[in-house]
Backbone as a ProteinNet text record, in pm:
[ID]
protein_1_A
[PRIMARY]
SGVRPDKTNIEIRFHNDNAYNNTPPDYVGLLAIRAAAAGGRSRVVSFHTAHNRFAARHPELLPRFYEPFWFDRQREFFPGESPVFAAPVFERAGELKARFSAHQIRGGYALKGEPIDNRGAAAVEALLRLFEEEDLAVDFDLEPGEMQFVDNRAVGHSRTAFVDDPDPLRRRRLVRLWL
[TERTIARY]
2676.2	2636.6	2579.8	2644.3	2568.2	2482.4	2362.6	2215.4	2212.8	2171.8	2143.1	2055.2	2027.4	1954	1788.7	1865.3	1734.6	1735.5	1721	1676.2	1528.9	1525.8	1430.8	1332.7	1225.2	1116.4	1163.4	1248.6	1322.1	1369.2	1310.5	1306.6	1513.2	1513.1	1688.9	1671.4	1761.9	1821.9	1933	1950.8	2042.1	2145.3	2231.4	2269.1	2356.2	2507.3	2516.5	2537	2480.6	2480.7	2680.3	2674.4	2772.1	2906.3	2904.1	2977	3099.3	3058.9	3196.2	3304.4	3303.5	3370.5	3458	3590	3655.5	3622.5	3577	3491.2	3345.7	3276	3137.8	3095.9	2984.7	2939.5	2941.7	2929.2	2924.6	2792.1	2654.6	2574.8	2475.6	2343.5	2252.8	2150.9	2075.4	1937.7	1899.1	1745.6	1641.1	1490.6	1471	1322.8	1183.4	1124.4	1021	910.3	923.2	867.1	726.5	712.5	557.8	584.7	470.9	520.3	477.7	458.2	452.1	291.8	262.1	95.4	98	204.9	216.5	361.6	381.5	471.9	597.3	743.9	816.5	901.5	785.9	815	1010.7	1037.9	1136.7	1176.1	1312.9	1385.8	1507.8	1548.1	1692.9	1743.7	1847.5	1952.8	2085.4	2026.9	2198.8	2348.1	2442.4	2501.1	2566.6	2579.4	2616.4	2612.4	2448.9	2341.2	2419.9	2398	2389.8	2567.7	2604.1	2717.9	2753.2	2668.3	2726.7	2653.9	2444.8	2456.1	2536.3	2541	2622.9	2724.2	2828.8	2951.2	2879.7	2816.8	2784.3	2663.7	2675	2568.3	2665.1	2749.5	2827.5	3002.5	3051.8	3177.7	3272.2	3229.8	3315.9	3376.5	3240.4	3269.4	3302	3282.2	3308.7	3418.8	3499.1	3679.8	3660.1	3603.9	3599.1	3532.2	3453	3367.4	3469	3569.1	3698.7	3782.9	3804.3	3861.7	3826.7	3945.5	3833.6	3782.1	3597.5	3480.7	3552.4	3518.8	3454.5	3388.1	3420.1	3252.1	3193.3	3155.4	3105.5	3059.5	3153.1	3133.9	3064	2989.9	2806.9	2874.3	2988.7	3043	3049	3074.9	3124.4	3253.5	3312.1	3482	3515	3670.9	3689.4	3799.2	3762.4	3796.3	4041.9	4016.1	4128	4133	4068	4072	3944.4	3992.5	3931.1	3770.6	3678.4	3530.9	3491.2	3614.2	3519.7	3704.6	3601.5	3684.4	3676	3823	3819.6	3831.9	3710.3	3707.7	3647.7	3721.6	3642.2	3479.5	3408.7	3217.2	3234.3	3372.4	3361	3451.5	3455.2	3606.8	3584.6	3700.4	3732.4	3849.2	3745.8	3889.4	3808.9	3842.3	3814.5	3660.4	3574.2	3476.2	3464.5	3301.8	3332.2	3220	3285.6	3198.9	3169.9	3085.5	3026.4	3017.5	3022.5	3026.2	2999.7	2869.5	2784.9	2661.7	2653.9	2560.9	2591.7	2511.1	2529.6	2465	2400.4	2415.1	2521.9	2593.7	2708.2	2860.3	2831.8	2917.6	2925.4	2796.2	2766.4	2890.8	2819.9	2900.7	2981.7	3080.1	3236.9	3285.2	3215.4	3279.1	3241.1	3183.7	3116.9	3175.3	3211.3	3313.5	3438.9	3492.3	3634.8	3633.2	3514.4	3509.3	3575.9	3531.6	3573	3447.2	3443.2	3365.1	3398.4	3326.6	3357.6	3368.9	3463.6	3471.6	3461.1	3418.5	3309.8	3282.4	3426.1	3391.5	3282.3	3351.8	3290.1	3092.3	3085.4	2921	2886.8	2889	2837	2839.7	2906.3	2909.3	2774.1	2803.4	2706.2	2571.3	2552.1	2440.2	2362.6	2454.1	2419.9	2373.5	2466.9	2415.1	2246.5	2248	2088.6	2035.1	2039.7	1901.8	1908.8	1996.4	2013.9	1857.3	1956.1	1901	1705.6	1666.1	1520.4	1486.8	1580.7	1441.5	1334.1	1271.3	1136	1234.9	1321.1	1297.3	1439.5	1506.2	1620.2	1688	1499.1	1529.4	1375.4	1397.9	1247.3	1239.1	1113.1	1034.7	955.8	931.9	850.6	788.4	672	681.8	700.3	803	888.7	761.6	708.4	532.6	628	548.2	532.1	602.8	704.8	721.9	840.2	822.4	923.9	1084.6	1222.4	1257.1	1327.1	1471.6	1504.2	1715	1757.6	1889.4	1924.8	2019.4	2089.2	2266.4	2326.9	2471.1	2545.1	2564.6	2581.3	2708.6	2764.9	2859.2	2814.1	2751.2	2662.4	2513.5	2433	2318	2319.4	2246	2180.3	2022.3	2023.2	1910.3	1846.4	1713.8	1660.7	1520.5	1426.1	1295.3	1221.1	1145	1076.9	1001.4	1025.2	981.6	815.1	854.3	681.3	659.3	558.3	429.8	395.7	477.1	427.4	334.2	281.3	139.5	206.7	73	141.3	153.2	57.4	97.8	302.4	278.9	499.1	477.8	386	381.1	369.4	322.3	220.4	295.2	449.2	498.3	649.8	668.1	763.1	873.9	907.8	990.3	1067.2	1188.9	1301.6	1440.2	1415.2	1552.6	1676.6	1782.4	1895.8	2006.1	2032.7	2125.8	2229.2	2429.5	2519.8	2555.8	2597	2717.5	2846.8
794.2	789.4	921.3	1031.3	1168.3	1173	1100.4	1167.9	1137	1249.6	1238.6	1224.8	1140	1085.5	1180.1	1322.1	1414.8	1518.8	1465.1	1568.7	1433.6	1334.3	1193.7	1252.1	1125.6	1048.4	992	890.4	798.6	796.6	710.8	731.2	751.6	829.8	889.6	739.6	675.7	677.1	781.4	749.4	823.7	845.5	995.9	1005	1155	1244.1	1327.7	1385.8	1518.4	1571.7	1559	1566.5	1630.5	1552.8	1402.2	1294.3	1258.3	1276.6	1248.2	1322.3	1439.7	1554	1510.1	1662	1644.9	1765.9	1836.3	1924.3	1936.9	1851	1867	1960	2057.7	2157.8	2118.5	2175.8	2197.2	2165.7	2307	2278.6	2291.6	2195.9	2222.6	2243.3	2317.9	2381.2	2356.3	2327.9	2322.9	2408.5	2504.3	2539.9	2518.8	2444.2	2353.1	2487.9	2507.5	2602.6	2483.8	2401.3	2354.4	2197.8	2065.8	1996.3	1894.2	1789.7	1681.5	1612.5	1612.5	1547.8	1462.2	1351.9	1270.8	1191.2	1178.7	1124.4	1273	1186.3	1280.7	1331.8	1195.2	1243.5	1288.8	1342.5	1383.8	1286.8	1279.8	1183	1228.1	1206.7	1257.2	1216.1	1163.1	1074.4	1116.1	1058.6	1170.4	1034.9	1037.2	963.2	919.9	1028.8	975.3	879.3	909.2	801.5	628.7	636.7	487.2	442.3	534.6	507.5	405.1	474.9	339.9	249.1	235.9	198.3	41.6	108.9	24.7	-97.4	41.1	-67	-143.8	-147.5	-212.3	-358.6	-373.7	-446.3	-545.2	-445.8	-475.2	-481.6	-502.1	-413.3	-456.4	-642.4	-683	-550.6	-518.5	-451.8	-302.2	-198	-60.5	-48	-147.2	-73.4	-47.8	-106.2	-152.6	19.7	96	184.1	338.2	310.8	424	423.5	300.2	255.1	309.3	375.7	428.8	338.6	467.1	338.1	448.4	388.3	437.8	548	659.9	756.4	752.6	776.3	766.9	1008	1016.1	1151.9	1249	1210.2	1232.6	1365.7	1314	1437.6	1588.8	1627.3	1722.5	1738.3	1668.8	1731.5	1862.7	1882.8	1941.6	1809.4	1854.6	1837	1752.9	1617.2	1556.4	1499.6	1538.5	1460.5	1380.8	1292.1	1135	1110.8	1026.8	1066.9	997.6	942.9	877.4	946	915.4	980.9	863.8	852	791.5	826.4	795.3	827.4	695.1	746.2	621.5	744.8	608.3	664.4	683.8	710.8	797.4	846.5	927.3	992.8	1042.1	1084.6	1104.7	1227.8	1405.6	1474	1602.5	1558.1	1621.9	1515.2	1549	1441.4	1393.7	1278	1182.3	1280.7	1276.4	1317.1	1199	1202.4	1063.9	1162.3	1080.3	1028.3	940.7	906.9	811.6	844.6	815.7	740.6	628	528.7	474.5	402.6	499	484	516	676.2	683.9	603.1	503.4	368.1	314.9	196.9	148.7	206.7	283.9	366.9	431.8	449	473.8	318.9	224.1	145.7	51.7	79.4	53.2	112.2	204.7	333.5	286.7	250.9	166.6	27.3	-65.8	-111.2	-298.8	-239.3	-331.9	-341.9	-492.2	-481.4	-404.7	-429.3	-386.4	-480.4	-459	-563	-583.6	-793.9	-843	-805	-727	-649.6	-514.5	-453.7	-277.3	-325.9	-427.4	-486	-501	-607.5	-682.8	-571.8	-406.3	-290.3	-182.7	-185.3	-115.7	-137.1	-257.5	-334.6	-349.8	-381.6	-334.4	-232.7	-99	28.2	59.6	46.7	26.7	-20.8	-114.9	-209.1	-141.7	-107.3	-34	102.1	189.8	298	244.3	169.1	180.7	69.8	114.1	78.2	235	178.5	299.8	410.4	305	422.8	493.6	511.1	585.8	684.2	710.9	826.4	930.1	1093.7	1143.4	1086.6	1104.1	1170.8	1261.2	1346.6	1439.8	1525.8	1561	1621.9	1793.2	1842	1940.7	2003.1	2117.7	2197.9	2332.8	2357.6	2465.2	2587	2652.2	2735.6	2723.9	2544.5	2544.4	2478.8	2524.2	2498	2410.8	2328.7	2276.2	2246.1	2194	2257	2156.6	2118.4	2020.7	2005.7	1983.2	1962.7	1834.6	1839.6	1756.7	1646.5	1702.1	1577.2	1465.1	1503.3	1467.8	1400.3	1425.6	1426	1392.6	1297.9	1181.1	1231.8	1280.3	1301.7	1206	1182.5	1078.1	1132.2	1081.4	1103.3	1007.6	973.6	896.2	936.7	785.7	790.5	938.2	1011	1090.6	1112.6	1084.8	1133.9	1226.2	1389.1	1457.4	1445.6	1636.1	1690.3	1641.8	1635.4	1666	1803.2	1911.5	2040.4	2064.5	2097	2180.5	2263.6	2366	2436	2407.8	2333.9	2289.3	2138.4	2125	1976.4	2049.8	1931	1966	2031.7	2162.7	2228.9	2280.5	2232.8	2228.1	2271.3	2372.7	2499.1	2466.8	2437.8	2340.1	2478.3	2481.3	2620.9	2529.6	2535.8	2448.7	2603.4	2550.7	2628.3	2579.2
-2908.3	-2982	-3044.3	-2951	-3032.6	-2956.9	-2878.1	-2893.8	-2772.5	-2669.3	-2549.7	-2508.7	-2332.9	-2375.5	-2277.1	-2257.2	-2203.6	-2367.8	-2505.5	-2587	-2627.4	-2550	-2580.5	-2441.8	-2476.4	-2357.8	-2359.2	-2295.7	-2329.5	-2077.2	-2010.2	-1889.7	-1856.9	-1828	-1780.2	-1635.8	-1627	-1492.3	-1379.8	-1283.6	-1220.6	-1242.4	-1253.1	-1320.6	-1258	-1268.5	-1301.1	-1464.2	-1427	-1557.6	-1599.3	-1639.6	-1797.8	-1735.3	-1637.3	-1546.5	-1694.6	-1820.7	-1858.5	-1943.5	-1919	-1875.8	-1817.3	-1770.4	-1636.2	-1552	-1604.2	-1483	-1504.5	-1506.6	-1490.8	-1361.8	-1422.6	-1316.5	-1185.9	-1148.3	-945.3	-889.5	-990.5	-909.4	-1063.1	-1026	-1192.7	-1166	-1228.4	-1195.5	-1312.1	-1285.4	-1375.2	-1380.7	-1442.2	-1436.9	-1546.8	-1479	-1559.5	-1643.6	-1774	-1850.1	-1843.5	-1831.8	-1907.8	-1827.5	-1844.2	-1781.2	-1906.3	-1909	-2041.8	-2020.8	-2100.6	-2131.2	-2028.8	-1935.9	-1932.5	-1886.1	-1772.5	-1721	-1681.2	-1649.6	-1658	-1535.3	-1456.1	-1268.3	-1239.1	-1204.9	-1093.5	-1018	-988.1	-869.1	-839.4	-758	-677.9	-537.6	-600.7	-472.2	-409.5	-273.4	-247.6	-293.1	-342.2	-376.3	-251.5	-164.7	-64.3	38.7	46.2	79.9	40.1	-96.6	-190.4	-137.9	-173.7	-143.5	-47.7	69.2	196	209.1	191	149	68.9	-26.9	-152.7	-71.1	15.8	86.9	177.7	262.3	333.3	209.2	81.2	93.1	-34.8	-49.4	-152.3	-211.9	4.4	26	-119.1	-245.5	-273	-374.3	-444.5	-530.7	-563.2	-453.7	-398.5	-454	-477.5	-441.6	-614.1	-707.4	-834.8	-893.7	-869.8	-845.8	-798.2	-776.3	-766.7	-894.3	-860.1	-1058.3	-1186.2	-1250.1	-1373.4	-1503.7	-1492.5	-1618.2	-1746.3	-1846.8	-1960.3	-1991.1	-2024	-2031.8	-2161.6	-2271.3	-2377	-2459.7	-2422.5	-2403.1	-2487.5	-2562.1	-2636.1	-2715.5	-2780.4	-2908.1	-2838	-2786.3	-2671.8	-2635.8	-2810.5	-2750.6	-2869.5	-2865.9	-2941	-3065.8	-3185.6	-3260	-3206.2	-3204	-3211	-3084.1	-2960.3	-2849.9	-2873.6	-2752.3	-2722.8	-2686.2	-2790.5	-2760.8	-2597.7	-2578.9	-2424.5	-2376.5	-2220.9	-2145.6	-2003.2	-1910.4	-1805.4	-1690.5	-1605.7	-1467.5	-1344.9	-1262.4	-1095.1	-1096.7	-1066.9	-996.7	-916.3	-821.1	-723	-655.7	-588.8	-528.1	-393.5	-346.4	-214.4	-234.2	-308.5	-244.6	-176.5	-13.8	98.3	143.2	67.3	116.9	-47.4	-5.6	-140.7	-307.9	-380.3	-523.9	-559.5	-634.3	-804.8	-883.5	-975.4	-1100.8	-1172.9	-1236.9	-1265.3	-1368.7	-1500.8	-1561.2	-1679.5	-1625.7	-1703.2	-1823.9	-1914.6	-2027	-2122.9	-2062	-2130.1	-2053.2	-1991.9	-1914.8	-2045.8	-2060.9	-2144.8	-2253.9	-2279.4	-2499.3	-2444.5	-2344.1	-2350.7	-2385.7	-2302.9	-2392.2	-2515.4	-2562.4	-2681.9	-2773	-2736.3	-2827.7	-2847.1	-2746.2	-2729.9	-2782.2	-2761	-2864.8	-2818.3	-2672	-2561.2	-2511.6	-2456.6	-2305.8	-2165.3	-2103.4	-1932.7	-1898.6	-1731	-1675.4	-1595.7	-1560.1	-1536.2	-1341.5	-1260.9	-1162.5	-1216.5	-1306.3	-1370.4	-1393.3	-1441.1	-1491.3	-1347.8	-1269.8	-1149.8	-1040.4	-1009.1	-1001.5	-1010.8	-1143.8	-1212.7	-1199	-1215.8	-1243.5	-1073.7	-947.6	-862.1	-777.2	-884.9	-834.9	-893.9	-940.6	-1088.5	-953.2	-918.2	-881.7	-769.3	-710.3	-507.3	-573	-669.9	-647.2	-724.8	-748.9	-736.5	-587.2	-489.4	-364	-340.8	-271.8	-263.9	-162.3	7.9	32.1	1.1	-87.7	-98.1	-166.1	-263.6	-356.8	-313.4	-358	-335.9	-435.3	-479.8	-653.4	-595.1	-711.3	-729.4	-909.5	-922.2	-1023.2	-968.1	-1148.7	-1106.4	-1178.7	-1129.2	-1234.1	-1248.9	-1367.5	-1427.7	-1312	-1340.9	-1243.4	-1205.5	-1126.4	-987.8	-1068.1	-958.5	-1023.6	-882	-946	-904.2	-877.8	-775.6	-757.2	-728.5	-766.7	-706.2	-721.4	-570.1	-540.9	-651.3	-773.2	-937.2	-860.7	-857.1	-769.5	-603.1	-541.5	-449.6	-443.3	-563.7	-597.9	-682.9	-748.7	-854.3	-899.9	-944.5	-992.7	-1195.8	-1159.5	-1252.5	-1289.1	-1410.4	-1451.5	-1550.2	-1511.2	-1584.4	-1734.7	-1799.7	-1931.9	-1924.9	-2056.1	-2048.3	-2169.1	-2201.8	-2316.6	-2315.9	-2465.4	-2473.7	-2585.1	-2561.3	-2647	-2751.9	-2862.1	-3021.2	-3069.9	-2993.2	-3037.7	-2958.8	-3087.4	-2971.5	-2847.4	-2931.4	-2792.1	-2690.2	-2678.5	-2569.6	-2504.5	-2542.6	-2516.1	-2394.8	-2320.3	-2216.8	-2224.9	-2193.4	-2170	-2001.6	-2023.2	-1947.1	-1985.2	-1872.5	-1912.7	-1756.9	-1859.9	-1723.2	-1745	-1616.3	-1588.6	-1537.9	-1564.5	-1528.8	-1463.5	-1301.5	-1250.1	-1227.8
[MASK]
+++++++++++++++++++++++++++++++++++++++++++++++++++++++++++++++++++++++++++++++++++++++++++++++++++++++++++++++++++++++++++++++++++++++++++++++++++++++++++++++++++++++++++++++++++

């Protein structure tokens, strides 16, 4: 699609930054410059906790997350490279690491021109439902001047939809840092 959700005011579900490329950043920082007029609440979730809860509730679907999914690379690739990237959602490289974005997974299969397999679709939908459980995530407002840092492959982050101020000089503004 080429339209990154972070460039819009829509809700962004739990994800890792740059999950759709070979080397996502280890850490993601956000600095709040200005808050939205309404909404834009931040959320974080431990992918380790989500993995363990998912394993307890859906042991038949968990192995699918260790197999590759297609991710839409959001037009962030060099000429001649593929617009999609294949990788598993979970992998163990010493410790558990996650790579998830329902938006980019759906886009990846659309770009491939093929439907996601039934097990993959069921696993993604079950994980999205699990993310909605109130005791799994921490919600907070990132106020101007505050910073958030997350271990990108261990902690998922999201934000609610927001309404911006009509004045361009008062619109929501966050600055991202990838390390």
